[in-house]
C-alpha positions in Angstrom: 124.3 90.0 132.2 121.2 88.4 133.6 121.6 85.2 135.6 120.2 82.0 134.1 118.0 80.0 136.4 117.9 76.2 136.1 115.4 75.2 133.4 113.9 77.6 130.9 112.3 80.7 132.4 108.6 81.1 131.6 106.4 84.0 130.8 104.6 83.4 134.1 107.9 83.7 136.1 108.6 87.0 134.4 105.2 88.3 135.2 105.4 87.2 138.8 108.9 88.8 139.3 107.7 92.0 137.7 104.4 92.0 139.6 102.3 92.2 136.5 100.0 89.9 134.4 101.0 87.7 131.5 99.4 90.0 129.0 101.4 93.0 130.2 104.6 91.0 129.7 103.5 90.1 126.2 102.8 93.7 125.3 106.3 94.7 126.6 107.9 92.0 124.5 106.0 93.0 121.4 106.7 96.7 122.1 103.0 97.4 122.1 101.5 100.7 123.2 99.5 101.2 126.4 102.1 100.2 129.0 103.4 102.7 131.5 107.2 103.4 131.3 107.7 102.3 134.9 105.9 99.0 134.2 107.8 98.5 131.0 111.1 99.0 132.9 110.1 96.5 135.6 109.3 93.9 133.0 112.5 94.5 131.2 114.5 94.1 134.4 112.7 90.8 135.2 113.5 89.5 131.7 117.2 90.4 132.1 117.4 88.9 135.6 115.7 85.6 134.6 117.5 85.3 131.3 114.1 84.9 129.6 114.1 84.4 125.9 110.6 85.1 124.4 109.1 82.4 122.3 109.0 84.8 119.4 112.7 85.2 119.3 113.4 81.5 120.2 111.3 80.2 117.3 112.9 82.8 115.0 116.4 81.7 116.0 115.4 78.1 115.5 114.2 78.8 112.0 110.6 78.2 112.7 109.4 81.8 112.2 108.9 83.8 109.1 108.8 87.1 111.0 105.9 88.1 108.7 102.1 88.5 109.0 99.6 88.6 106.2 96.9 91.3 105.9 94.2 89.6 103.8 91.3 91.3 102.1 88.5 89.1 100.8 86.7 91.5 98.5 86.3 90.2 94.9 87.2 93.5 93.3 90.9 94.4 93.7 90.0 98.1 93.2 88.6 98.1 96.7 92.3 98.3 97.9 92.2 101.9 96.7 89.3 102.9 98.9 90.2 105.3 101.7 89.0 103.0 104.5 91.4 100.2 103.4 94.3 102.6 102.9 93.8 104.0 106.4 93.8 100.4 107.9 96.9 99.4 106.0 98.7 102.5 107.3 97.6 101.9 110.9 98.7 98.2 110.8 102.0 99.1 109.2 102.7 101.8 111.8 101.9 99.4 114.6 104.5 96.9 113.2 107.2 99.6 112.7 109.1 98.8 115.9 108.9 95.0 115.5 110.9 92.7 113.3 107.7 91.5 111.6 107.1 92.3 107.9 103.6 93.0 106.5 102.4 91.1 103.4 99.2 92.3 101.6 97.1 89.8 99.7 93.7 89.4 98.1 91.7 86.2 98.6 88.5 85.9 96.6 87.6 82.4 95.6 87.5 78.9 97.2 90.7 78.0 95.2 92.5 81.1 96.5 91.3 80.3 100.1 92.7 76.8 100.0 95.9 78.0 98.4 96.4 80.8 101.0 95.8 78.4 103.9 98.4 76.0 102.5 100.8 78.9 102.0 100.3 80.1 105.6 100.6 76.6 107.0 103.9 76.2 105.2 105.5 78.6 107.6 105.6 81.6 105.2 103.6 83.8 107.7 103.2 83.6 111.5 99.8 85.1 111.7 96.9 86.5 109.7 94.9 89.8 109.8 91.6 89.6 108.0 89.5 92.5 106.7 86.3 92.9 104.7 85.0 89.4 105.5 81.5 88.6 104.4 78.9 86.6 106.4 79.4 83.2 104.7 83.2 83.4 104.2 84.8 80.2 105.6 88.3 81.5 105.6 88.5 82.5 109.3 87.4 79.0 110.3 89.8 77.4 107.9 92.7 79.4 109.5 91.5 78.6 113.0 91.3 74.9 112.2 94.9 75.1 110.8 96.0 76.5 114.1 97.1 79.8 112.6 96.9 82.9 114.8 94.2 85.1 113.3 92.6 88.4 114.1 89.7 89.9 112.1 88.7 93.5 111.5 85.0 93.3 112.2 83.0 90.1 112.4 80.8 87.9 110.3 77.9 87.9 112.7 76.9 88.6 116.3 78.0 85.0 117.2 81.5 85.4 115.9 84.0 83.2 117.7 87.3 84.1 116.0 89.3 86.9 117.7 88.2 90.3 116.3 88.5 94.1 116.7 85.5 96.2 115.8 83.9 99.6 116.3 80.5 100.1 117.9 78.8 100.3 114.6 75.2 100.1 115.8 75.8 102.6 118.6 77.5 105.1 116.2 74.7 104.9 113.7 72.1 105.2 116.5 73.8 108.4 117.8 74.0 109.9 114.3 70.3 109.4 113.5 69.3 110.6 117.0 71.2 113.8 116.3 69.2 114.2 113.0 65.9 113.7 114.9 66.9 116.2 117.6 67.7 118.7 114.8 64.1 118.5 113.6 64.5 116.1 110.7 61.7 113.6 110.2 62.0 112.0 106.8 65.4 110.3 107.2 66.7 108.0 104.5 69.5 105.4 104.9 72.1 104.2 102.4 73.5 101.0 103.7 76.4 98.8 102.5 75.9 95.2 101.4 73.9 93.5 104.1 75.9 90.2 103.9 78.5 92.2 105.8 77.8 92.5 109.5 79.2 96.0 109.7 76.4 97.2 107.2 73.8 95.2 109.1 74.8 96.8 112.4 74.8 100.4 111.0 71.3 99.8 109.5 70.1 98.4 112.8 71.4 101.5 114.6 69.4 103.7 112.2 66.2 101.8 112.8 66.7 101.8 116.6 67.1 105.5 116.6 63.9 106.0 114.7 62.0 103.7 117.1 63.4 105.5 120.1 62.4 108.8 118.5 58.9 107.7 117.8 59.3 107.7 114.1 57.9 104.8 112.0 60.5 103.0 109.9 59.7 103.1 106.2 61.5 100.3 104.2 61.3 102.5 101.1 63.6 105.0 102.8 66.4 102.4 102.8 68.6 101.6 99.9 71.1 98.7 100.1 74.3 99.3 98.3 76.4 96.7 96.5 79.5 98.2 98.2 80.7 101.3 100.0 81.9 103.4 97.0 81.0 106.9 95.9 79.3 105.6 92.7 77.0 103.4 94.9 76.2 106.5 97.0 75.3 108.5 94.0 72.9 105.9 92.6 71.3 105.3 96.0 70.8 109.0 96.7 69.2 109.5 93.2 66.9 106.6 94.0 65.9 108.0 97.4 65.1 111.5 96.0 63.0 109.9 93.3 61.0 107.9 95.8 60.8 110.6 98.4 61.1 114.2 97.2 60.2 115.3 100.7 63.4 113.7 102.1 65.1 116.0 104.6 68.1 113.9 105.8 70.1 110.8 105.0 72.4 108.6 107.0 75.1 106.9 104.8 76.9 103.9 106.1 80.3 105.2 105.0 82.0 108.5 104.1 82.4 107.4 100.5 78.7 106.6 100.2 78.0 110.0 101.8 80.3 111.8 99.3 78.4 110.2 96.4 75.1 111.2 98.0 76.3 114.8 98.2 77.1 114.8 94.5 73.7 113.5 93.7 72.0 116.1 95.8 73.9 118.9 94.2 73.0 117.6 90.8 69.3 118.0 91.5 69.7 121.4 93.2 69.2 120.2 96.8 71.1 122.4 99.3 73.0 120.7 102.1 72.2 121.0 105.0 69.3 123.5 104.4 67.2 121.1 102.3 68.8 117.7 103.2 71.2 117.0 106.0 73.8 114.2 105.4 75.8 112.2 107.9 78.5 109.6 107.0 80.5 107.0 108.9 84.3 106.5 109.3 85.8 110.0 109.4 88.3 109.3 106.7 90.6 111.7 104.9 89.4 111.4 101.3 91.5 112.4 98.3 88.8 114.9 97.4 87.3 116.7 100.4 83.5 117.1 100.4 81.8 120.4 100.0 80.4 121.3 102.5 82.6 119.4 105.1 81.0 116.1 106.1 79.4 115.5 109.5 80.3 111.9 110.3 80.8 109.2 112.8 84.4 108.7 113.7 85.7 105.2 114.3 89.2 105.0 115.7 91.0 103.4 112.8 94.4 104.0 114.2 93.5 102.3 117.5 91.7 99.5 115.6 94.9 98.8 113.6 97.0 98.9 116.8 94.6 96.6 118.6 94.6 94.1 115.8 98.4 93.9 115.8 98.6 93.7 119.5 96.2 90.8 119.7 97.9 89.0 116.8 101.4 89.3 118.3 100.1 88.1 121.7 98.5 85.1 120.0 101.7 84.4 118.1 103.6 84.5 121.4 101.3 82.4 123.6 98.3 80.6 122.3 95.3 82.0 124.3 92.7 79.8 125.9 89.8 81.9 124.6 88.9 84.0 121.6 89.1 87.8 122.4 86.6 90.3 121.1 87.4 94.1 121.3 84.7 96.7 120.4 85.9 100.3 120.4 83.8 103.5 120.9 82.8 105.8 118.1 82.2 109.6 118.2 79.9 111.9 116.2 82.0 114.6 114.5 79.8 117.6 113.8 80.7 119.6 110.7 78.6 121.4 108.0 76.4 118.8 106.4 74.1 118.3 109.4 
């Protein structure tokens, strides 16, 4: 039995006794990854010695916690839930919550009415925190949640000036590296298929494409860029058909997602273009599609598992102790060389 000190032990006292920071104590309490076993044991001993009860448990015992978080997607089309990217993120977030008492709720919020309804639902104590994904530039939902005092973490961000806590990949850097690789391979007429540019992720990947061209001494031609309405295969097919029609001399294309790239590969095959001999193709995400591409896709890997874990870790910490600052996490990407480039 741990001894109970006078008064209620605090997170700071546990941290001081264990010789670690407050954030490390929170990660141990939330059973998050990234803590050495020896450090975890030291924190657990300090908790037992002080008789510390984490606020998470205390609020739950007092009936003030739902032990649930919402994963909210703000796309207008419910079919986007079936896209590989969203499936991977849901799995990653679910796995990160496995060893916690917290349940994961999935919901779709598309209109102003649904935004107001969801904020009222969340404020009513039905969820303890919110994970947001697929948020477009003008979406007010993150600010509405912040104003309501609800712990919130976004996947990605709405702009370079985002204030709400988020986890993101280095989208511009990943795209820049991919296009630089194409240039170094001797490709010169390089097209780009972007996602909708009211999403910052699409804007960043297109910026990385343009930066690589500039660094390589190749003039950017706006007619070599097609903006997609979304990140689906059908959009990739249409965009690739358009690019080949405008530029028969095209010898490479950078697609802002693997699903866009898969559609581009289909369109190239339909007109007899050989990949990579005639046209090289690079995607972005490194997902595991239901239907593998032929040939296997060269792509930029973003660490979706780590993104999901980081989102959960930040949200649980914000649910435990309200931070004094927003936190922004940007994770590295990696070019995975396969057969299409």
